[in-house]
C-alpha positions in Angstrom: -24.2 312.7 88.6 -25.4 311.9 92.1 -24.1 308.8 93.8 -25.9 305.6 92.9 -27.0 304.0 89.6 -28.9 305.8 86.8 -30.4 304.2 83.7 -31.8 306.2 80.8 -33.2 305.0 77.5 -31.3 306.6 74.7 -33.0 305.0 71.8 -35.3 302.1 71.0 -37.1 300.2 68.3 -38.9 296.8 68.2 -35.6 294.8 68.3 -33.1 296.7 70.5 -32.9 299.3 73.2 -29.8 301.5 73.8 -29.3 302.5 77.4 -27.0 305.0 79.0 -26.1 303.7 82.4 -24.2 305.8 85.0 -22.9 304.6 88.3 -21.0 306.3 91.1 -20.1 305.6 94.7 -18.6 309.0 95.4 -15.0 307.8 94.9 -15.3 305.9 91.6 -17.7 306.4 88.7 -18.4 305.5 85.1 -20.8 305.6 82.3 -21.6 303.2 79.4 -23.9 302.9 76.4 -25.2 299.4 76.3 -27.5 297.4 74.0 -30.4 295.6 75.6 -33.3 293.6 74.5 -36.6 295.5 74.5 -37.9 293.7 77.6 -34.6 293.5 79.6 -35.5 296.4 81.9 -38.9 294.7 82.7 -37.0 291.5 83.5 -34.6 293.3 85.8 -37.5 295.0 87.7 -39.4 291.8 88.0 -36.3 289.9 89.3 -35.4 292.6 91.8 -38.8 292.7 93.4 -38.7 291.8 97.1 -34.9 292.1 97.4 -33.5 291.3 100.0 -35.4 288.2 101.3 -32.5 287.0 103.4 -28.8 287.5 104.1 -28.0 284.9 101.4 -30.2 286.7 98.7 -28.2 287.6 95.6 -29.5 289.0 92.3 -27.1 289.2 89.3 -27.8 291.2 86.2 -25.8 292.0 83.0 -26.8 294.6 80.4 -24.8 294.9 77.3 -21.5 293.2 76.3 -18.3 292.4 78.1 -16.4 291.0 75.1 -14.5 293.3 72.8 -15.9 291.7 69.6 -19.4 292.8 70.6 -20.7 296.3 70.0 -21.5 298.6 72.9 -20.4 298.7 76.5 -21.8 296.8 79.4 -22.6 296.7 83.1 -22.8 293.9 85.6 -24.7 294.4 88.8 -24.6 292.0 91.8 -27.2 292.9 94.4 -26.4 291.3 97.8 -26.7 291.7 101.6 -23.7 292.7 103.7 -25.0 291.5 107.1 -27.9 290.0 109.0 -29.3 293.5 109.6 -30.2 293.6 105.9 -27.7 296.3 104.8 -27.4 295.8 101.1 -24.9 296.7 98.3 -24.6 296.5 94.5 -21.2 295.5 93.2 -20.9 297.2 89.8 -18.6 296.5 86.9 -18.7 298.8 83.9 -17.0 298.2 80.5 -16.7 300.8 77.8 -17.2 300.1 74.1 -13.8 301.7 73.5 -12.1 299.0 75.5 -9.2 298.4 73.1 -8.4 301.9 71.8 -5.2 302.2 73.7 -4.6 298.4 74.3 -6.1 298.5 77.7 -9.5 297.8 79.0 -11.7 300.9 79.8 -13.5 299.6 82.9 -14.4 300.3 86.5 -15.5 298.0 89.3 -16.8 299.3 92.7 -19.4 298.8 95.4 -22.5 301.0 96.0 -24.3 300.8 99.3 -28.1 300.8 98.9 -31.3 300.6 100.9 -34.3 298.3 100.4 -36.7 301.3 100.1 -34.4 302.8 97.3 -34.6 299.5 95.4 -38.4 299.5 95.6 -38.5 303.0 94.2 -35.9 302.0 91.5 -38.2 299.1 90.4 -41.1 301.5 90.0 -39.0 304.0 88.1 -37.7 301.3 85.7 -41.3 300.3 85.0 -42.2 303.9 84.2 -39.1 304.4 82.2 -40.2 301.9 79.7 -43.2 304.0 79.0 -41.5 307.4 78.9 -38.4 307.5 76.8 -36.0 310.3 77.8 -36.6 310.0 81.6 -34.4 308.0 83.9 -34.5 305.5 86.7 -32.2 306.2 89.7 -31.1 304.0 92.6 -29.5 306.3 95.1 -26.5 305.3 97.2 -27.3 304.9 100.9 -25.9 307.6 103.1 
């Protein structure tokens, strides 16, 4: 996988969507299968529009579950600015559905640097993704 965040619709029906979400910053990476509501991707795209508006702008999203008693894995994403110049990052936390198999949590947490133009493209891809199952939306890491 290339560095950044990638979301793919694995399966969907009228009540639930199963997403495969991959994230990598070149040093750390992870992948989860997470359950989402049918309109959750649209809500994320809508909420991300215009990011960042200021250095204090923060957008938080969670897809899937972070408690062992719930099925599937999960991802938390915190979009925020790093400085007044508008450099942005996504703090990512991934949790696997297999979190208790060996008595330890299967998880990863790391930061991915991103650019505003990449976020704009990611929003458009998410909106297209909902219409074309099997394709993916990708937010590249800034270089």
